[in-house]
N, C-alpha and C positions, 0 to 999 in steps of 0.2 A: 044761091050764092054760098050760103053756109055749107051746104052739102059739097059743093065744088071745092071749097077751101079745106074742108075736112078730108076729102079724098086726096087732095094734093099733099096735105100734111102727113097723111098716113103713108103715101108713096115715098115721101122724103125720108120718113123714119125707117121704113122697110129697107130702103136703099142704104141708109146709114148702118143698119144692123148687118146687112149683107157685106158691106165694105169692112165693118168691124170684124165680122167673123172671118173674112178673108185675111185680114191682117194677123189675127191670132193664129190661124192655120199656117200662114207663111212663116210666122215667127217660130212656131213649133217645129216646122220642117227645117228651118235654118239652125235651130238649136240641136236637133237630131243630127243633121249633117255636120255641124261643127263638132259635136261630140265624137262622131265617128272619125273625123279627121284627126282630132286630138289623140284618140286611142291609137289610131294607126301610126301617128308620129311617135308616140311613146313606145309602141311596140317596136318600131324601127330602131329607135334609140336603144331600147333594151337589148335587142339582138346585135346591134352594131357596136355599142359601147357598154358592155356588161359591167365594167368596173364602176361606172357611175351609179348603177342600181343594185349591184350584187356584191359589195365589198365584204359583207359578213359571211355570205355563203362561200366566197373565195377563200377567206381566211380559214373558215371551218374545214373546208376540203383540204387545205394545206396542212393543217394540224393533224387531221385524220391520216393523211398520207405519211406524215412525219412519224406518227405513232406506229404505223404498220412497218415502216422501214427502219425503225430506231436502232435495232440491233445491228443491221447491216451498215447503217451510217456510222455508228460508233466504231465498228470494226474497221471500216475503211479509213476513217479519220485518224485512228490511233495505230494502224498497222505499221506505218513507216517509223513512227515514234517508238513503237515497241521493238522494231528491228534494230534501231539505233541504240536502244537501251541494252539489248543483248550484246551488241558489238562492243559496247563500252564497259560491260560488266562480265568478267570472266566467269564461266560456269564453275560451280563448286559442288563436287560429288562426294566430298569427304565426309566421313563419320567420326564421331568421337572414338577414341581408342576403346578397346574392349574393357579395360580397367575403368575408364571414365564412365562408360555405359553402366557397368556393374555398380559403380559408386552412385550414379544418378538414381538408378532404380531402387537400390537398397536404402538410400538416404531419404529420398523424397517420393519414390514411387511414381505414379502417374501424375501427381501434383506438380512434377517438374515441368510438364508440358503446359504452355500457355500461348495464346495468340499475342502477337506483337503489333502495336499500333502502327499504321501507315496510312497515307492518303486521307480520305474523309472518314476516319474512324476514331473511336475511343474505346479502350479496353480496360475493364475493371474486374474486381473480384478474382484476382489472381489469374487473369486471362480467361475467365469462364463466362464473362458477360461482355458482349460485343455490340457496340452501337455505331451504325453508319449514319452520317448526317449530310444532307445536301440542301442547299438553298432552293426554294421553289422555282427560282429563275434559272437554276442550273439544269440544263438538259444535255443529252448526249455525253454523259460523263459516267465513268465507272471507277470503282475502287475495290481493291482486294487486300487481304492480309494472310500471313502465314504464321506458323508456330515457330517458337524459338529452336526447337529440335525437330529433326525428321523422324520418321519411323526407323527404329533400329533394326539391323539385319534385313536389309531390303532385297538381298539377292538369294541365290540358290545355295546358301551356305548353312541351311538348316536341315534337320532330318525329319521332322514331323510335319506331314502335309496339312494337318488341321490347324497349325499355328496361323494366327491372323493378327493384323493390326487394325484398330477400329476406333472411331469416335462418332459422336452424335451431336446434332445441332437442332435446337427447337426454336421455331420462329415465334417470338413473344409479341412483337408489334411490327406492323407493316403499313407504311403510309401509302396513300393512293398513287403517289408518283413512282412507286416501285414497279418496274417492268419485269426484272429478273433478279432472283437470288441464285447464286451458283455455289454448290458445295462439292469439293473434290480434293484433288492432290496436284501439287506443282513441284517442280524442281527449283533450285535457287541458283542464280537470281531469277526473279520473275517480275515483269513489269507490273508495278502496283496499281497502274491505271487501266488494267485489262482483266476481264473476267477469267477465272480458271476455265480451262477447256479450249480457249480461243487460240492460245499461243503454244509455241514449241514446248514439248515435254510437259503437258498438263492434261488432266482429265477432270470432268465435272458432270454433274446432273443438275439441269436448270429447271427452275420452278415454273416458269410461264408456259412452257410447252411440253414438259416432261421428257425432253430429249437429252441424249448423252453426247458429250463433246470430247474429242481427243485431238489436239492440235488442229482444231477445226473452227474456222470463223464463217463458214458458209451455210450454217443452219443445223448442223448436227444430225443425229440419227434417232429415229423413234425408239423409245426405251420404256418409260413408265408413265404413271399418272402425273398430272400437274400437282402442285402443292403450294401451301402458303401459311397464313397465320394459324397457329395452333398445331401445326404438323411438326413431327420430329423426323429428320432425315439423317440416316447413318451412312458412313462411307467406310468401306473395309478393303483390306489388301491382304492377299494370301501370297507371301513371298516365294513359296515353293514353286508355284506355277505362274507367278506374275499376274494373278487375277485381281481385278478391281471390281467391286460390286457395291450396290447401294441398297438401302432399306428405307421403307416409309412406315412410320408408326409401328415399328417392330416386325414388319413383314418383309421378307427377303424378296427383292426385285430381280434376282438372278444376276449372273455375271455380266458385267457391262463390257469389259475388255480383258484380253488375255495376253500373256507373254510380254508384260511391261515391267522390265526390271530397271528401276531408277532409285535414287535416294529421294524418297517422296516426303513432302511436307504437307500436313493437313492445311487446307486453304478454304477461305470463304470470300466471295465477292458479290457485289450488288451494284445497281445503278440508281438506287433510291434510299430514302431514310428508312431504317428498320432497326429492331433490337433483337438480339439472338442470345440464347443460352447454350453453353457448350458443356459437353460431358466427355471426359477422356477416360472414364472408368472409375471416377471417384465415387459414383453411385451406380446402381444397377442400370444397365442399358435396357432399352425397350426391346432390342433384338436379343433374345435370351441366349442364343448360341454364341454371342460375343462376350457374355459375362465372364469375367476372369481374365479377359484380354484387354488391350489398350494400345496406345501408340508405341510402347517400348517392346523390347524382345522378351517374351515369356521365359526363354531359356536362361536369361541372366538373373532371374528373380527366384528365390527359393519358393515363394508362394506359388508362382506360376509353374515351377518344375513339378510341384505336387499336383497342380491342376491338370497339367498336360499328361501326367502319369495316369490320371483317372479317365482320360478320353478313350 
């Protein structure tokens, strides 16, 4: 009897264990199946409603695309405004009289030239130190400045082919928000909210891609190396042939444009905060061949008459 009871008890326990094992196995299968279903549902939602799961990625891609097309967007947004500005501001191609030019050069020399504040800029140290400032929230915005006087004798009314007008700009500080610094020449009036090179009667060499621009808002033309903080960029004009050229750290980058006769004003523009130092010939240029020249006409200065005679 005892043996029979023990056998029955053992059978019962074995059956319980089998049932228990079956429950555990079934539970595991249900968990696996449920997990697969959940993953499939999440995948379906991820593919069908990406905004719920990928807002950061979407924002990042938007910013990247915006950065890539920044110059184009700025140009598009400001083009009509710039055209309206030109329509409401008559062009001024006049120069001071010969007597006035003579007086300016012999009284102040090249210290008479200085950049004039406009837009998002501040000018100090007699126009030799230029600071552009933009709020971090300001995007797709540009600012440019010109000098108070243009290059003197801008046309073919000179005799010596080596005469040039020239100035240099050194990038002292450059914030991360800067996309482009543009150095070049513009006529007046010129839209202060548009980079040199983009609009009518302007030329420039741009920092971000090393391209040259002449009345061109569509991307410019390949020209020289890129440049930035610590670099000194020079811009020169040979009025005899209407040649505009640029230099980098004293090295001539060759002629950028030819046959451009205008009353040119030295110009700087940017789309971000930066600080720049300007040299109009008050101290030695890095480009040695321009030493002795500057923004004024050498023919009207006794010092430069002597210099030209030695060339």
